C-alpha positions as CSV (number, residue, x, y, z in Angstrom):
1,M,0.0,0.0,0.0
2,S,1.2,3.4,-0.8
3,R,1.7,6.1,1.8
4,R,-0.9,8.3,0.1
5,R,-3.6,5.7,0.5
6,I,-2.8,5.1,4.2
7,A,-2.9,8.9,4.9
8,A,-6.3,9.1,3.1
9,G,-7.7,6.4,5.4
10,T,-6.4,8.0,8.5
11,S,-8.0,11.4,7.7
12,L,-11.3,9.7,7.0
13,M,-11.2,8.0,10.4
14,E,-10.4,11.3,12.1
15,V,-13.4,12.9,10.4
16,L,-15.7,10.1,11.5
17,I,-14.5,10.3,15.1
18,A,-14.9,14.1,15.0
19,L,-18.5,13.8,13.7
20,A,-19.3,11.2,16.5
21,L,-18.0,13.6,19.1
22,A,-19.9,16.5,17.7
23,A,-23.1,14.5,17.6
24,T,-22.7,13.4,21.2
25,A,-22.0,17.0,22.3
26,A,-25.1,18.3,20.3
27,S,-27.4,15.7,21.9
28,G,-26.2,16.5,25.3
29,T,-26.8,20.2,24.7
30,M,-30.3,19.5,23.4
31,G,-31.1,17.5,26.5
32,A,-29.9,20.3,28.8
33,Q,-32.0,22.8,26.8
34,W,-35.1,20.6,27.1
35,Y,-34.6,20.1,30.9
36,A,-34.2,23.9,31.3
37,L,-37.4,24.6,29.3
38,Q,-39.4,22.1,31.4
39,S,-38.0,23.7,34.6
40,L,-39.0,27.2,33.3
41,R,-42.5,25.9,32.5
42,A,-42.9,24.4,36.0
43,T,-41.6,27.6,37.7
44,H,-44.0,29.7,35.6
45,A,-47.0,27.5,36.7
46,H,-46.0,27.7,40.3
47,L,-45.7,31.5,40.1
48,R,-49.1,31.8,38.5
49,A,-50.6,29.6,41.3
50,T,-48.9,31.8,43.9
51,L,-50.4,35.0,42.4
52,I,-53.8,33.4,42.2
53,A,-53.6,32.3,45.9
54,D,-52.4,35.7,46.9
55,S,-55.2,37.6,45.2
56,T,-57.7,35.1,46.7
57,I,-56.5,35.7,50.2
58,E,-56.7,39.5,49.7
59,L,-60.3,39.3,48.4
60,L,-61.2,37.1,51.5
61,R,-59.5,39.6,53.9
62,V,-61.4,42.5,52.3
63,G,-64.7,40.8,53.2
64,I,-66.0,39.8,49.8
65,P,-68.4,36.8,50.2
66,D,-66.8,33.4,50.1
67,V,-69.0,32.2,47.3
68,A,-67.9,34.9,44.9
69,V,-64.2,34.6,45.9
70,I,-64.2,30.8,45.4
71,A,-66.0,31.1,42.1
72,R,-63.3,33.5,40.9
73,L,-60.5,31.3,42.3
74,R,-61.8,28.3,40.3
75,E,-62.3,30.3,37.2
76,R,-58.8,31.7,37.3
77,A,-57.2,28.4,38.1
78,A,-59.0,26.7,35.2
79,R,-58.0,29.5,32.8
80,E,-54.4,30.1,33.9
81,L,-53.2,26.6,35.0
82,M,-53.3,23.3,33.1
83,S,-56.4,21.5,34.4
84,G,-56.3,23.8,37.4
85,T,-58.7,23.7,40.3
86,G,-58.8,25.6,43.6
87,A,-60.5,25.5,46.9
88,V,-60.7,27.5,50.2
89,S,-61.2,25.6,53.4
90,G,-61.6,26.5,57.0
91,P,-64.3,28.5,58.8
92,D,-64.5,32.3,58.3
93,G,-62.6,34.2,61.0
94,A,-60.2,31.3,61.8
95,V,-57.0,30.1,60.2
96,R,-57.9,29.1,56.6
97,R,-56.2,27.8,53.6
98,V,-56.2,28.3,49.8
99,E,-55.4,25.2,47.8
100,L,-54.6,25.1,44.1
101,S,-53.6,22.1,42.0
102,W,-52.9,21.6,38.4
103,S,-51.6,18.8,36.1
104,D,-48.0,18.4,35.1
105,P,-47.9,15.7,32.4
106,L,-44.3,16.3,31.5
107,R,-42.8,15.8,34.9
108,L,-39.9,13.4,34.6
109,T,-39.9,12.0,38.1
110,P,-43.4,12.0,39.6
111,G,-43.6,12.0,43.4
112,T,-40.6,14.3,44.0
113,G,-40.2,17.9,44.8
114,P,-41.7,20.2,47.3
115,A,-44.9,21.0,45.4
116,V,-46.1,17.5,44.5
117,C,-49.6,16.5,45.5
118,E,-50.8,13.1,46.5
119,T,-53.9,13.7,44.4
120,R,-54.3,13.5,40.6
121,V,-55.8,16.1,38.4
122,A,-57.6,14.7,35.3
123,G,-55.8,11.4,35.8
124,R,-52.3,12.9,35.7
125,A,-49.7,13.6,38.4
126,A,-50.5,16.9,39.9
127,Q,-48.6,19.9,41.3
128,C,-50.2,21.9,44.1
129,L,-49.8,24.9,46.3
130,T,-51.3,25.3,49.7
131,V,-51.2,28.7,51.5
132,W,-52.5,29.0,55.1
133,F,-53.6,32.5,56.3
134,A,-55.5,34.2,59.1
135,R,-57.9,37.0,58.6
């Protein structure tokens, strides 16, 4: 075999190895981007739930009737959270709580994290937020 032919084969192997390394790096980067996007989506949903709970507490503290506040809570939860639902529990004038839950179908590891509910929303693993408050 001539030296020219051996050199051509070596450079082809180098190109194939470089392409394999580039493909591995690209798939790792894509995986990291996907995970970051899912984390951002989950954070946004939790922030929306926190804002809904906060406005519900403020309406209850002002003295708006429970029926109207709970109806508004459920309407906002359904509109702003995926399969969202909400409830207020506890007697008026005592320590009460606002509970919101929503589905999280893309969660990679169900059953982990601080905001995971034991319940299910629409047959899916759910995220929830519970805020206790006193009037």
